[in-house]
C-alpha positions, -999 to 999 in steps of 0.1 A, spaced: 106 83 93 77 69 113 87 62 149 71 40 171 76 59 204 48 82 217 58 118 209 27 130 229 38 159 254 24 158 293 0 187 284 -14 166 254 -18 136 277 -37 155 302 -60 170 275 -68 137 264 -73 124 299 -97 157 305 -130 141 294 -126 117 324 -125 145 351 -162 152 353 -174 117 357 -148 112 386 -157 146 401 -193 139 397 -189 104 414 -171 120 444 -197 146 450 -223 121 448 -205 96 474 -199 127 496 -234 140 497 -247 106 502 -225 97 532 -224 131 551 -253 152 542 -281 147 571 -309 149 545 -295 118 525 -299 97 557 -336 103 560 -355 70 557 -383 81 531 -386 63 502 -396 94 483 -367 115 491 -343 83 480 -361 78 447 -358 119 440 -323 115 449 -314 83 424 -335 101 398 -316 133 398 -282 114 402 -291 91 373 -301 120 350 -274 141 358 -251 113 353 -266 103 319 -263 135 307 -226 137 314 -220 103 300 -238 110 265 -220 144 265 -184 127 269 -195 98 243 -204 127 216 -171 146 223 -152 114 218 -172 104 188 -163 137 171 -127 135 180 -127 100 167 -143 110 134 -118 140 131 -84 113 137 -102 91 111 -102 119 85 -67 131 92 -55 92 93 -72 87 57 -57 119 43 -23 106 57 -26 73 42 -36 87 9 -8 110 6 17 80 15 0 54 -11 -17 77 -34 -37 62 -60 -20 63 -95 -33 86 -123 -56 67 -144 -39 74 -176 -1 75 -178 15 79 -213 -11 60 -231 -15 33 -205 -47 30 -184 -36 24 -146 -54 9 -118 -43 1 -84 -57 -13 -49 -48 -28 -15 -61 -48 10 -41 -44 45 -43 -69 72 -48 -44 96 -82 -37 106 -92 -2 96 -59 5 77 -57 16 41 -21 8 37 3 -15 50 32 -33 41 29 -33 6 39 -2 -18 33 5 -56 37 37 -79 37 44 -117 51 73 -129 58 89 -166 95 100 -169 116 110 -201 130 72 -201 95 55 -203 67 46 -177 87 35 -147 66 13 -122 74 -1 -87 57 -26 -67 72 -40 -36 64 -59 0 81 -50 33 90 -78 56 61 -84 79 28 -65 74 2 -38 86 13 -5 103 47 -15 116 60 -17 81 50 19 70 86 33 78 101 13 51 71 19 28 79 56 32 116 54 27 115 32 -3 84 53 -22 101 85 -12 132 74 -27 116 60 -61 93 93 -67 127 111 -71 152 86 -86 127 76 -112 128 109 -128 165 114 -123 182 81 -130 187 75 -168 191 39 -160 167 16 -142 197 1 -123 205 37 -110 169 38 -96 174 5 -78 206 14 -62 189 47 -48 162 28 -34 187 5 -17 204 35 -2 173 50 9 162 19 29 196 14 44 196 47 59 162 40 70 171 9 90 200 24 105 181 52 120 153 31 128 174 4 150 195 35 166 164 51 175 145 21 192 176 7 207 189 40 223 187 30 258 208 1 248 241 14 233 258 -9 210 229 -34 208 212 -15 178 219 -45 154 201 -66 177 166 -48 169 142 -64 144 145 -31 124 181 -44 114 165 -76 99 137 -61 78 139 -64 40 121 -54 10 113 -73 -22 108 -49 -51 99 -50 -88 109 -22 -111 97 -22 -146 103 4 -174 77 4 -201 93 22 -229 75 42 -258 81 10 -282 61 -12 -256 91 -33 -245 92 -39 -208 123 -40 -190 127 -55 -155 147 -56 -121 137 -80 -98 146 -83 -62 129 -114 -48 96 -103 -58 67 -122 -76 68 -119 -112 36 -103 -130 12 -116 -154 2 -103 -190 -34 -110 -202 -35 -108 -240 -49 -138 -259 -41 -158 -229 -31 -154 -195 8 -160 -191 35 -156 -160 61 -132 -174 97 -140 -166 117 -113 -152 151 -128 -151 172 -142 -124 160 -124 -94 184 -104 -71 185 -105 -35 157 -85 -16 168 -48 -6 181 -46 27 197 -82 28 229 -81 7 248 -57 -14 237 -49 -47 260 -67 -75 277 -43 -97 260 -49 -128 223 -40 -126 214 -46 -165 175 -48 -168 159 -79 -184 138 -73 -213 111 -94 -201 80 -87 -225 62 -68 -251 34 -50 -241 12 -51 -272 -18 -27 -277 -48 -39 -256 -26 -61 -232 -28 -60 -197 1 -63 -172 -10 -74 -138 17 -67 -108 7 -83 -71 26 -89 -39 28 -125 -24 -2 -117 -2 -24 -128 -34 -9 -162 -40 -3 -171 -5 -40 -166 9 -56 -195 22 -90 -202 28 -101 -222 59 -90 -257 47 -56 -244 38 -60 -241 0 -41 -213 -15 -59 -186 -35 -55 -193 -74 -49 -158 -91 -41 -171 -123 -73 -190 -125 -91 -156 -117 -71 -137 -140 -78 -162 -166 -115 -161 -160 -116 -121 -161 -95 -122 -194 -123 -136 -212 -137 -102 -217 -121 -83 -244 -96 -57 -229 -111 -57 -192 -108 -21 -176 -79 -21 -150 -102 -9 -123 -128 -36 -127 -101 -62 -128 -86 -49 -94 -121 -51 -78 -128 -87 -93 -95 -96 -78 -101 -82 -45 -137 -96 -43 -126 -132 -50 -97 -130 -28 -119 -117 1 -145 -145 -6 -114 -171 -4 -105 -159 30 -139 -149 43 -129 -114 47 -98 -120 67 -65 -120 48 -36 -127 68 -11 -104 48 -15 -71 30 -23 -76 -5 -15 -49 -33 -24 -54 -72 -14 -29 -98 -26 -31 -133 -18 -14 -168 -33 -16 -199 -18 -6 -231 -43 19 -249 -14 35 -271 -30 39 -305 -20 13 -332 1 28 -358 -7 9 -391 20 0 -415 21 29 -441 25 17 -480 57 27 -497 54 55 -521 48 42 -560 82 52 -569 98 35 -539 79 1 -541 107 -15 -564 140 -23 -549 157 -28 -582 148 -14 -617 125 -34 -637 138 -56 -667 140 -39 -700 114 -52 -726 140 -54 -752 161 -79 -734 
């Protein structure tokens, strides 16, 4: 679980403040010398100029040295942060069980690669299982719920034979995270953990299972449905939506909804609501379906190129300042087509030929 409370020890804080010690010490020495040393009180202009040059040179050297050290520390922290974010929301494999896959995310938090959106696609004995979700809120504050849901999915997708079992595992993992987060943040106010905003978090989730026969099953917990790009662009119905995770208990019956068949060459585009809710300066919504329709004019567009195209159009629409996290996951069915095999000559007739004597 990601904790918002600082875990730095006093020694770590002192080490972080260490670079400020040299400028402070130099300033104290300079002031003391200027006020108490008799030579510094001489009225000669040359002495004053020489003193100023010495102090300016040494002070500039100290400032540049500290700046170089801080820049080096910042580069190291950026490398660590990028590696951490890539481990959390790692790019999916480009090929999964005959499907070409690409994904990408735009975070509303400046400098962040990940935010409150999540996605994953894995090959399992039951088919390719896919998740895309959106945590209430956006940016870095939602990472705790992202960790809980993604970690549970990466295990449950392989262990649970039914898609409904996967969803129940996600719901339990999120419930544990919310309880622990609320208690941790409100430990100094016993009995008031339920009043903390963590107790009000929820996650919209779309779970898909793409079977070997190309049938797509879905369980939707309040998430926008996908688009299918084939001969045309069409919104795919995922059945009656369930409540988002973290709001109400799941119903007893979690039967997946057979929502589509992904024919060879077809694309399935999953997205979060940040793509449809993005607005420009005049308040106009981003037309995701129109962008997909334009991209779908090319036969079998590569999923990675489609993700870049949508992201580029969205950034132009919002002038580079999306108000919410945006995640896209695109899958293309590149499984080989199996042509119909002709029947053997002796089996082509289903009944005997009539006798010529009759």
